C-alpha positions, 0 to 999 in steps of 0.5 A: 523513476518515481517508481523505483523510489517508492519501490525501494522506500516499500522494501526498507519500510517493510524491512523495519516492520519486520523487524520492529512490528510493534513499531507499526501497530503503536504508530495507527494507535498514536495517529488520529484517524483522520490523519491515517484516512489521509494517509490510506488515500494517498497510498492507494492513489500512488499505488494505483498511478504506479500500476496504471503506468506499469500497465501502459509500457508494456502489452499483454493480458498481465499489464492489462490485468495490473493497469484494471487493479491500478484504476480500481485503486484509485477509484476505491481510495476515493470511496475510502477517503470518504466513507465510514469503512477507514474507521473499521478498517482501522479498528480491524488492523489494530485488534491484530496480533503483532504476527499479522504486521510481520506478514504484512511487512512481508507483503509491503518486501514483496510488492516493492520488488514487484514495483522495482521489477516491472518498472524496469 
């Protein structure tokens, strides 16, 4: 149930950012660095948790690969929270043109649909 809610949330946010990519860029510029770091950590841990739970539901190679990616996401989230890499990543995102944010929105939509598909 939680995975379905997160999947739909990602799709809705992706559509919103696809229609207004400047809004995402402005949000990133207005937020303080510590808040963004916490959001990215939370995003990595939630996404990792969903991928791990989906990997446990199914048998086969692909679901186990998804589960490993989820574990890597959780570990990277903890390193990202404490490292200086978060500041570099945020600076990199802020220097990108709006078309990059449109492609990011498409990624959100695809990821949300994948979560919904695998959560059945």
